[in-house]
C-alpha positions as CSV (number, residue, x, y, z in Angstrom):
1,M,-60.7,-124.4,31.0
2,T,-61.0,-121.1,32.7
3,A,-63.9,-118.7,32.1
4,R,-63.1,-115.2,31.1
5,L,-64.7,-112.7,33.5
6,Q,-66.9,-109.9,32.2
7,T,-65.2,-106.5,31.9
8,T,-66.8,-103.9,34.1
9,R,-67.5,-100.2,33.3
10,L,-64.7,-99.2,35.6
11,Q,-62.1,-101.4,33.8
12,R,-63.2,-100.0,30.4
13,T,-63.0,-96.4,31.7
14,I,-59.5,-96.8,33.2
15,G,-58.4,-98.6,30.0
16,E,-59.6,-95.8,27.8
17,A,-58.2,-93.0,30.0
18,T,-54.7,-93.1,28.5
19,A,-56.2,-92.9,24.9
20,R,-58.4,-90.0,25.9
21,L,-55.5,-88.2,27.6
22,D,-53.3,-88.7,24.5
23,L,-56.1,-87.4,22.3
24,W,-56.6,-84.4,24.6
25,A,-52.8,-83.7,24.4
26,T,-52.6,-83.6,20.6
27,N,-52.6,-79.8,21.0
28,P,-49.0,-78.8,21.4
29,W,-49.7,-76.3,24.2
30,R,-51.7,-78.8,26.2
31,R,-48.9,-81.4,25.8
32,F,-46.3,-78.8,26.8
33,S,-48.3,-77.7,29.9
34,L,-48.9,-81.4,30.9
35,L,-45.2,-82.1,30.6
36,L,-44.3,-78.9,32.5
37,I,-46.7,-79.9,35.3
38,A,-45.0,-83.3,35.5
39,L,-41.6,-81.7,35.6
40,T,-42.3,-79.2,38.3
41,G,-44.4,-81.7,40.4
42,S,-41.6,-84.3,40.4
43,F,-39.0,-81.6,41.1
44,M,-41.0,-80.6,44.2
45,I,-41.3,-84.3,45.3
46,G,-37.5,-84.8,44.8
47,N,-36.7,-81.6,46.7
48,G,-39.1,-82.6,49.5
49,V,-37.8,-86.1,49.9
50,A,-34.2,-84.9,50.1
51,S,-35.1,-82.1,52.5
52,V,-37.1,-84.4,54.9
53,S,-34.5,-87.2,54.8
54,G,-31.7,-84.7,55.4
55,A,-33.5,-83.0,58.3
56,L,-34.4,-86.3,60.0
57,N,-30.9,-87.6,59.5
58,L,-32.2,-91.1,60.3
59,M,-33.5,-92.3,57.0
60,D,-30.7,-91.2,54.6
61,P,-29.6,-94.7,53.5
62,V,-33.2,-95.8,53.1
63,A,-34.3,-92.7,51.2
64,A,-31.2,-93.0,48.9
65,M,-32.0,-96.7,48.3
66,L,-35.7,-95.9,47.5
67,S,-34.7,-93.1,45.2
68,V,-32.2,-95.2,43.3
69,G,-34.7,-98.0,43.1
70,L,-37.4,-95.7,41.8
71,M,-35.1,-94.2,39.2
72,E,-34.0,-97.7,38.1
73,V,-37.6,-98.8,37.6
74,M,-38.3,-95.7,35.6
75,V,-35.3,-96.4,33.3
76,R,-36.4,-100.0,32.8
77,V,-39.9,-99.0,31.9
78,R,-38.6,-96.4,29.5
79,R,-36.4,-99.0,27.8
80,H,-39.5,-101.1,27.3
81,W,-41.4,-98.2,25.8
82,A,-38.4,-97.1,23.6
83,K,-38.9,-100.0,21.2
84,D,-41.8,-98.0,19.7
85,R,-40.5,-95.2,17.4
86,D,-43.7,-93.1,17.9
87,S,-43.8,-90.2,20.3
88,H,-45.9,-91.4,23.1
89,L,-47.3,-89.1,25.8
90,G,-46.6,-91.7,28.5
91,R,-42.9,-91.9,27.6
92,Q,-42.6,-88.1,27.6
93,L,-44.3,-87.8,30.9
94,L,-42.0,-90.5,32.4
95,D,-39.0,-88.7,31.1
96,M,-40.1,-85.4,32.5
97,T,-40.8,-87.0,35.9
98,R,-37.4,-88.6,35.9
99,F,-35.7,-85.4,35.0
100,G,-37.6,-83.4,37.7
101,L,-37.0,-86.0,40.4
102,L,-33.3,-86.2,39.6
103,Y,-32.8,-82.5,39.4
104,G,-34.6,-81.9,42.7
105,L,-32.5,-84.5,44.4
106,L,-29.2,-83.1,43.0
107,L,-30.1,-79.5,43.7
108,E,-30.9,-80.4,47.4
109,G,-27.7,-82.4,47.6
110,F,-25.6,-79.4,46.4
111,K,-27.4,-77.2,49.0
112,L,-26.2,-79.6,51.7
113,L,-22.5,-79.3,50.6
């Protein structure tokens, strides 16, 4: 028989963070601004990853493999969350992050052509 460990204050705070963020984002403007921040931030990350890997010209296959792997993980996590019919903030943030990352990578790829 294993003993259940006591939950700490940090564990409770981190566990409640998503609920508090979802409650904070009930206002449509706040939700929209949070989604827009996720979209532009991931676009910049995708653009930067493609620029740096293209400039170094050494890590192209590794960067491509990591990008595809990250996208695949995001798709699988979204499939797991898609079973719920409710509109969750986490799923929307994941979608915006995916779109921004993919758009940043594709735009940088078209610049290199």
